[in-house]
N, C-alpha and C positions, 0 to 999 in steps of 0.2 A: 504494500500500500504506500502511495506517495506521501511524504511528510507534508503536514499542513504548516508551511513555514514561509515567512516573508523576510528575506535577508536584505539589510540596508547597507549602503556604503556612501561615503562622502561624495563620490564621483557621480552618483545618480545613474548608474548603469541599469539597463533594463534587466528583467528577470531572466530572459533568454541568454543575454550576454554573460550574466553572472554564472549561469549553469555551465556555459562553455569554459569560462575562465577557471571555475572551480575544478572542472574535469581535467583541464590541462595541467593545473597546478598539482592536483592529486597524483597524476601519472608520474611526476618527478620526485615524489616523496621517497625518502629513504625507506627501504624495505623493513628495516628494524623498527623504525618509528611507526610504520603502518601496523606491524604486528603488535606493538605495545598498545595501540589505540583500539584495534579491532578484536584482538584476542588476549585480553588481560589474563585469562585462565592459563595461558602459556608462560606467564611470568611467575617467578618465585615471590610468594607473599611473605614479607618480612614481619608484618604486624597487622593486626586487625582488631576491630571492636564492633560489636553489634548492640544496638539499643532497641528493645522491643517492649511495648506495654504488656502487662499481664492481666489487664481487665480491672474494672472497678470492684472494690470490696474483696479483692483477692490478692494474695502475695504482698509485694512491696508497693508503696505509694509511687506516684509518678516522679516526685522529686528524689526519692531514694534510688529509683532505677537510673535516672539521669546522672546523679552524682556518682553512682557506682561505676559507670563507664567513663565519664568525662571529668570527674573531679568535683570537690565540694562546692566550688564557686562557679560552676558551669552554667548556672541558671540566672538569667537577667529578667525576672518577672517583677511586676509592680509590687507584689506583696512582700518581696524580699528586701525592700529598701525603706528606710525611715523617711517619713513625710510623704510617702507614696500611698497607693491604694492597698493598704494592708487589711487583713481580716477575711480575705477571699482568695482561694487558690486560683491562679490564672493558668495553670497547666493541670488538666484533669485527665482521667482515664475513662474511656467508653469502649463499647464493642460494636463492630459492624457485623451483620449477619454473614456477609460474604467474605470480608477481608480480616475479620477477627479484631483483637484489641488494638486500640490506637490512643494517641495523646491528643487532647483538644487544647489548643492555644486560644485564649480569650483576651480581647482588648475592649475596654469601655471608653467610649469617646470622651465622656465628661468627667471621668474619675481617675484614669491612669496617666502616669507621667513617664519620664525617661530616667530610670535609675535614681528616683527620689527627687527629680527636678521637673517642674512644670514649665516647659519651654515650648519650642516649635515642633516637637516630635514626641512620639510614644514608642515604647519598646516592650516586647515580650519574646525573648529569645533564649536559646541554649547554644553553647559554644564549646569548642576546644580552646584552651587558654594556657597561660604560663604554668599553672599548677596541674595540667593534664599530663598524662604519660608522654614522654618525649617521642615515643614511636608514633604518636598521633599527630605530631607537628610537621608541617611541610617545610623542612629545611632546604637550603639551596641545593638544587640538583636532584631533588627527590621526585618520585612519581607516585601519585595517589589516585585512588578511585573513591567516590562517594555515591551511595545510592539511598533512596528513600521513597516512600509514597506520601502523597498529600492530597488534600481536598479543600478548596475554598467553598464557603457556603453559597447557596443559590443567590442570596441577596447581598453579597459582599460588594461594596462600592470602592472604586479607586478614584484618584484625583489627578490633576495635572502634575502633581509632585510625585514623590516616590512611596511605594509600599513594597519593601523588600521582603521576600519569602526565603531567600537563601543568599549567603554572601561567602566569598573567599576573601578574607581580610588579612592584610599584613600586620604583624606585631613587631615593631621596631623599624627603623629606617623611615622612609616616606610612607607612613601608614594612615594619613588623614582620609584617604579615599579607599573604598573597597576595590580590589582588583577585578572581581567578577560579581555581578548581582543578577539574580532572577527576581524581577520586580513587576508589579502591576502599576499602570498609570493610564492617563488618557492623552491622546494626541489628536488635535483637530476635532475634539469632541468625541472621539472613538476610544472606548476602553480596550486595553490590550495587555498581554503579558509579554515581557521582552527580556532578553539577555543583554547585559551591558558589560563592556570592558572599559576600564578606566586606567590608562597609562598615565601615572601622575595625576594631573588635574584636568586632563581631557577625557571625554567619554565618547565611546563609539557603540552604536547599537549593532550587536552581532546577529540578532534574530528577533522577530516579533510576530505574534499571532493574536487573533481576536479573543478578547476576554470571555465571550459567550461560548467559546469552544471548550472551556475548562470549568465553568461555574457548576458547582454541585457534583462534579465528577471526580472519582478517584484517579489519580495520575501516578505513574512511576517515573522517577527521574534517575538517570545514571550519568554521572560526571566523571571525567578523568582530567588530570592536570599534571603537567611537568613544570616544576618551579625553577625557572631560570629566565635571564633576559631575553633569550630566544627560545622560550618554552612553547607549550601548546595546550589547548583546552578543547574538550569535546563534551557534547551533551546530547542525550536522547531523552525526550519527554513523551511518554506514551499514555494515551487515554485507555484505561483498563477495560471499560465497558465494551469497546469494539476494536481495540488494538490500533486505533488511529495514531499516527505519529504527529504530534504537535510540532516538535523540533527533532532534527537529527542532523548534526553538523559537527565539523571539526575545524578549528582555526590553528594554523601553524605559524611559526616565527612570531609568536605573540609574547609581549613583555609581561611575564608572570612573576616578576621578582621585584621587591621594594627594599630588601634588607641591605645593611651596611657591614654586618659582621656575622660570625658563625652562630651567634646566639639568636639571631632574628629568624622568624619563621612565618608561614602562612597557615591560617586556621579556618575551618568551616564554621558557619553560624546558620541556624535555622530558626524560623519563627515568624513574627510580625514586627517589623520595624518601619514605621511610616511617618510621613510629614503630617503635621497638625495645622498647617497653614490654611488649608481649605476645609476646616472642620465642619462647616455648614453643609458640605456635600456628603458627609459620612453619616451612617446610621448610628444609633446609640451604642451598639455593640457589634463586634465582628468575631467570627469563629473560623479558624483554620485548623484542620486535622492533619496529623502527621503519624507515620508508622514506619517500622522496619528500617531504621537508620543503620547504615553500614559504612565503615571506613576501612580501607585497605591500603597499606604501603607496599609497593612492589620493588623488587631489586632493579637496579638501573644498569646492570651490565650482564 
């Protein structure tokens, strides 16, 4: 099935020309790099972590499960910060009849802040961070894969600003901007989901699709990344109800590194991180469900 994808470039090339250029470029790729991207199962796995919900009122709580895999400070939910919206769990566990237990991330338009601050944005995320296992951190030259399932609610709205659902974010060096984001927004009045790459302070849209293709649908995302100045990034995003590919692409010779020394790294973040500038366009609460997080580090030689 053809992917439902709209790839954008600064040059404004037509879709047909983009296909031709992509095909020509792909034919010149190094065979080893192709193998890494298309067949990660052939690579030696150096480390891995899996985060799965175990269902409401059973086993461990959502926060216990997250901390067990990613570390005690891996959660950036409003209830964890003084002067923020405490007294209500913003990550809960539920069960889907078809896909099993999952985590529900909740944001309240009028109550939630950003790590204890009420500014121009809101956050409810989980992350790999400095206190996580070193094997889960993307140090320079490393090759990682990340996979997960997610579902945005039928009535979830996005604005002209950002609503990040996934980030690859540098820690150390030039880390003010995320390297990669999967985000919802509107352009020319049309809601969409897009993949952005931000080399330093510039941003380029790698792919975009209509928001209504994903609303209320379980999706499976699979990401691979090589962390270097001439690294690469790939993403497949599949709608599970019918197998439709929303995205399926790879970008080579991509700047995927921001660090300045060997302690710096890149880490994944999942959840809801959104601008609050156009709050009047948002509903009082928003729900995004996540399940089956997986991180793998592969050998690079």
